[in-house]
C-alpha positions in Angstrom: 21.2 -24.2 30.6 23.7 -25.1 33.3 22.7 -25.4 36.9 24.7 -22.3 37.7 22.9 -20.3 34.9 19.6 -21.6 36.2 20.4 -20.5 39.8 21.4 -17.0 38.6 18.4 -16.5 36.4 15.9 -18.0 38.9 17.3 -15.8 41.7 17.1 -12.7 39.5 13.4 -13.5 38.6 12.7 -14.0 42.3 14.2 -10.7 43.3 12.5 -8.9 40.4 8.9 -10.2 40.9 8.9 -12.7 43.7 8.1 -15.8 41.5 9.6 -18.9 43.0 11.6 -21.1 40.6 12.7 -24.3 42.4 15.1 -26.7 40.6 12.1 -28.7 39.4 11.2 -25.7 37.2 14.6 -25.7 35.4 13.3 -27.5 32.2 10.3 -25.1 32.0 12.4 -22.0 32.4 14.9 -23.2 29.8 12.2 -24.0 27.3 10.5 -20.6 27.8 13.7 -18.6 27.6 14.8 -20.4 24.4 12.1 -18.4 22.7 13.9 -15.2 23.6 17.3 -16.6 22.6 16.0 -17.6 19.1 14.4 -14.1 18.6 17.5 -12.3 19.7 19.8 -14.6 17.7 21.8 -15.7 20.8 23.5 -19.0 20.9 23.8 -19.5 24.7 22.3 -18.6 28.0 25.6 -17.0 29.0 25.1 -14.5 26.2 21.5 -14.0 27.3 22.6 -13.2 30.8 25.1 -10.6 29.5 22.3 -8.9 27.6 19.8 -9.2 30.5 22.2 -7.8 33.1 23.6 -4.9 31.0 22.3 -1.5 31.9 20.8 -0.4 28.5 19.7 -3.6 26.7 18.6 -5.2 30.0 16.0 -2.6 30.6 14.4 -3.4 27.2 14.6 -7.1 27.7 13.2 -7.3 31.3 9.5 -6.9 30.4 9.9 -9.3 27.5 11.5 -11.9 29.7 8.6 -11.5 32.3 6.1 -12.1 29.5 7.6 -15.5 28.6 8.3 -16.8 32.2 4.9 -15.9 33.8 2.1 -18.4 33.7 -1.2 -17.1 32.4 -3.9 -19.8 32.6 -7.4 -18.4 32.9 -10.9 -18.7 31.5 -14.3 -17.1 31.6 -16.4 -17.9 34.7 -13.6 -20.0 36.1 -14.7 -21.3 39.5 -18.3 -20.2 38.9 -19.4 -20.5 42.5 -17.4 -17.3 43.2 -19.4 -15.3 40.7 -22.7 -16.7 42.1 -21.6 -15.6 45.6 -20.5 -12.2 44.2 -24.0 -11.5 42.8 -26.0 -13.2 45.6 -24.2 -12.1 48.7 -21.3 -9.7 48.3 -22.7 -7.1 46.1 -26.1 -6.8 47.9 -24.4 -6.4 51.2 -22.0 -3.8 49.9 -24.7 -1.8 48.1 -26.8 -1.9 51.3 -24.0 -0.5 53.5 -23.8 3.3 54.2 -20.0 3.2 53.5 -20.3 1.8 50.0 -23.4 3.9 49.3 -21.5 7.1 49.6 -19.1 6.3 46.7 -18.5 3.8 43.9 -18.0 0.2 44.8 -14.3 -0.6 44.0 -13.3 -4.0 42.6 -9.9 -5.3 41.7 -8.9 -8.3 39.6 -5.3 -8.8 40.7 -3.4 -11.1 38.3 -6.0 -10.6 35.6 -4.0 -12.4 32.8 -5.6 -12.0 29.4 -8.8 -10.5 30.8 -11.3 -13.3 31.1 -11.7 -12.8 34.9 -12.3 -9.0 34.9 -14.7 -9.3 31.9 -16.6 -12.0 33.8 -16.8 -9.6 36.8 -18.0 -6.8 34.5 -20.8 -9.1 33.1 -21.9 -9.9 36.7 -21.9 -6.2 37.6 -23.9 -5.2 34.5 -26.5 -7.9 35.1 -26.7 -7.1 38.9 -27.1 -3.4 38.3 -29.5 -3.7 35.4 -27.0 -1.9 33.2 -26.4 1.0 35.6 -22.7 0.5 36.3 -21.8 4.1 37.1 -21.5 3.2 40.8 -18.7 0.7 40.2 -15.0 0.9 39.3 -13.1 -2.1 38.1 -9.3 -2.3 38.1 -7.5 -5.2 36.5 -3.7 -5.7 36.9 -1.0 -8.1 35.7 2.8 -8.1 35.6 2.8 -9.2 31.9 2.4 -6.4 29.3 1.7 -9.1 26.6 -1.4 -10.4 28.3 -2.6 -6.9 29.2 -2.4 -5.9 25.5 -4.6 -8.9 24.7 -7.0 -8.1 27.5 -7.5 -4.5 26.4 -8.4 -5.7 22.9 -10.9 -8.2 24.3 -10.7 -10.5 21.3 -10.9 -14.3 22.0 -11.4 -17.5 20.1 -15.1 -18.4 20.0 -14.4 -21.8 21.7 -13.0 -20.0 24.8 -16.3 -18.4 25.7 -18.1 -21.8 26.0 -18.2 -21.5 29.8 -20.3 -18.3 29.4 -24.0 -18.9 29.7 -25.7 -18.7 26.2 -27.8 -15.6 27.1 -24.7 -13.7 28.2 -22.7 -14.8 25.1 -25.3 -13.3 22.9 -25.4 -10.1 25.0 -21.7 -9.4 25.6 -19.8 -10.8 22.6 -19.7 -9.7 19.0 -18.8 -12.3 16.3 -16.2 -11.6 13.7 -17.4 -10.9 10.2 -14.8 -13.4 9.0 -16.5 -16.6 10.2 -13.4 -18.7 9.2 -11.4 -17.1 12.0 -14.1 -17.9 14.6 -13.2 -14.9 16.8 -15.4 -12.9 19.2 -14.9 -9.5 20.8 -16.2 -8.2 24.1 -18.8 -5.5 23.6 -17.5 -1.9 24.0 -19.5 -1.3 27.2 -17.7 -4.0 29.1 -14.3 -3.0 27.6 -14.7 0.5 28.9 -15.7 -0.7 32.4 -12.3 -2.3 33.0 -9.2 -0.2 33.7 -6.2 -2.4 32.8 -2.8 -1.6 34.3 0.5 -3.2 34.7 1.6 -4.1 38.3 4.4 -6.0 39.9 3.4 -7.2 43.4 6.9 -6.3 44.6 6.7 -2.7 43.4 6.0 0.3 45.7 2.8 1.0 43.9 1.4 -2.3 45.3 1.8 -0.8 48.8 -0.2 2.4 48.1 -3.1 3.1 50.4 -6.0 2.8 48.0 -8.7 0.5 49.2 -11.1 -1.9 47.4 -14.4 -3.4 48.4 -13.8 -6.6 46.5 -10.5 -8.2 45.5 -10.1 -11.2 43.2 -6.6 -12.7 43.5 -7.2 -16.2 42.4 -4.5 -18.8 41.4 -1.8 -16.2 41.8 -0.1 -16.7 45.1 0.6 -20.4 44.4 3.5 -19.3 42.2 5.3 -17.6 45.1 7.2 -19.0 48.1 5.7 -18.8 51.7 7.5 -15.6 52.6 6.3 -13.8 49.4 2.8 -15.2 49.8 2.6 -13.7 53.3 3.8 -10.3 52.1 1.3 -10.3 49.2 -1.6 -11.4 51.4 -0.8 -8.7 54.0 -0.8 -6.1 51.3 -4.1 -7.4 49.9 -5.5 -7.2 53.5 -4.3 -3.6 53.8 -6.0 -2.8 50.4 -9.3 -4.3 51.5 -11.9 -1.9 52.9 -13.7 -2.9 56.1 -16.5 -5.2 55.2 -14.8 -6.0 51.9 -14.3 -9.4 50.3 -11.2 -11.3 49.2 -11.6 -14.1 46.6 -8.7 -16.6 46.4 -8.2 -19.6 44.0 -9.7 -23.1 44.8 -6.2 -24.4 45.8 -5.3 -21.4 48.0 -6.0 -20.7 51.6 -5.3 -18.3 54.4 -4.5 -21.2 56.7 -1.1 -20.8 58.2 -1.0 -17.0 57.7 -1.7 -14.3 60.3 -4.3 -12.5 58.2 -7.4 -11.5 60.2 -10.1 -12.2 57.7 -13.2 -14.3 58.3 -14.0 -17.1 55.8 -17.6 -16.7 54.6 -17.6 -19.3 51.7 -15.2 -21.6 50.0 -12.0 -19.5 49.4 -14.0 -16.3 50.1 -12.9 -14.1 53.0 -14.4 -10.9 54.5 -12.7 -8.2 56.5 -14.5 -7.4 59.7 
């Protein structure tokens, strides 16, 4: 991949979904897109650009390109202190408020990847409510159609659920009958609790007026430049109901942004 080809492709990715690709990411982008070149039988990135930027074939290729260039690292109960705070502080305060008592408590896992985060939230909700989850709605979104497909299936390697406490593993995961494969599947009740949808943070849909009581957007904004981070955080703030909570990743902060949220715990913020 030439420097010129990298600049064109990285600029296109930035305009499409806001993901920042500095020159240091050239090797990574080249390696990931090589997968598409091999599958398409193309011999050069110049040919790939022609296909990507053409009106007909480009529309088919766009979601496939997004699937390979986005980073989807996640795990069950990642940053466990957040889920402890969710059960101990956030949910009791929301349930006790008149505002939330009049309707379902709305939660959103933004950048849900392959589903580990929203299924962890669903476990916490089910445990907190004693199995009565009718008063909760849980939306999970990601830009990648590939990880969303995996998330909806809810099938994982057995080793990946090791962070889940043993009592919850037994309660919320079914082991495959084929023990050689060592796969597990999230139980049907949890799978039906989560509404998985595709969402690009740069789309108009992200700006719609629907509000949420709790938003998890963890380890997502680190992949964007400062300007895009500010835009995303502003939209998340607008989507947050008064008294609602925003959970960010351990390496993320609102410091340096004009977002009027109060920090209530490590990388946990509340809207007054």
